[in-house]
FIPADREN-593343 format. One record per residue (C-alpha): z, x, y; residue in one letter. Coordinates in steps of 0.25 Angstrom, whole numbers, padded with zeros to 4 digits, always signed. Each point is the difference from the previous one (the first is absolute). Last residue first. Example, Ala and Ser with C-alpha at 12.3 -4.5 7.8 and 13.67 -1.06 7.14 Angstrom:
REM FIPADREN-593343
+0029+0055-0004S/+0002-0006-0014A/
***
This chain:
REM FIPADREN-593343
-0006-0036+0039X/+0006-0010+0011X/+0014+0002-0006X/-0002-0014-0006X/-0011+0005-0008X/+0008+0012-0005X/+0009-0010-0005X/-0010-0009-0007X/-0007+0012-0005X/+0014+0005-0007X/+0002-0012-0007X/-0013-0003-0004X/-0001+0015-0006X/+0012-0003-0008X/+0013+0005+0006X/+0010+0012-0007X/-0004+0009+0010X/-0003+0015+0000X/-0006+0009+0011X/-0011+0011-0001X/-0004+0009+0012X/-0010+0009+0001X/+0002+0014+0004X/-0010+0007-0010X/+0011+0009-0008X/+0010-0011+0001X/-0010-0010-0005X/-0004+0010-0012X/+0016+0001-0005X/+0001-0014+0000X/-0012-0003-0008X/+0004+0012-0009X/+0013-0007-0001X/-0007-0014-0005X/+0006-0011+0007X/+0008-0012-0006X/-0006-0013+0003X/+0011-0007+0010X/-0010-0012+0001X/-0010+0005+0010X/-0001+0014+0003X/-0003+0002+0017X/-0011+0012+0002X/+0000+0006+0016X/-0007+0001+0011X/-0015+0002-0009X/-0011+0010+0004X/-0008-0004-0009X/-0003+0013-0008X/+0017+0001-0001X/+0003-0012-0004X/-0010+0001-0012X/+0004+0012-0002X/+0016-0005-0001X/-0005-0012-0008X/-0005+0010-0010X/+0013+0005-0003X/+0004-0012-0008X/+0008-0011+0006X/-0007-0014+0001X/+0006-0013+0004X/-0005+0001+0013X/+0001-0003+0015X/-0008+0010+0008X/+0004+0000+0015X/-0014+0002+0008X/-0001+0012+0010X/-0015+0003-0006X/-0007-0012-0005X/+0001-0006-0014X/-0012-0004-0007X/-0008+0007-0007X/+0013+0010-0004X/+0008-0009-0002X/-0010-0010-0009X/-0003+0013-0007X/+0015+0004-0004X/+0004-0015-0005X/+0014-0004+0003X/-0003-0007+0013X/+0007-0004+0014X/-0006+0004+0012X/+0008+0000+0014X/-0003+0003+0014X/+0004+0008+0011X/+0010+0009-0004X/+0003+0012+0009X/+0006+0012-0009X/+0013+0004+0002X/-0001+0012-0009X/+0013+0007-0004X/+0001-0003-0015X/+0012+0000-0009X/-0006-0006-0014X/+0002-0014-0004X/+0006-0005+0013X/+0006-0014-0003X/-0007-0011+0008X/+0010-0009+0009X/-0009-0007+0007X/+0003+0002+0014X/+0003+0015-0004X/-0013+0002-0006X/-0010-0007+0008X/+0006+0007+0012X/+0000+0014-0007X/-0015-0003-0002X/-0003-0001+0016X/-0006-0014+0004X/
***
């Protein structure tokens, strides 16, 4: 499923303007960066409350399709700038990890 379809269907808010329309093949939920590096897979959509710049490095390393920042957390400006530079889509939602995971499951992910 394309990330644009997920964004539109679930009404996610764009944290940055990103032209990337990556394919999403799975979902990983986690906030501990070392676990994300060990367990997330390429083309996963990453759900997290972390917002510091290191999430971009981890997402780039793993080739994550996009990041959804949960619970309407404020995102650091340097994180947004680096995401634009690298081309990793970042979205925001007021939903919790559980609520977002349920909606993604209903979409078949």
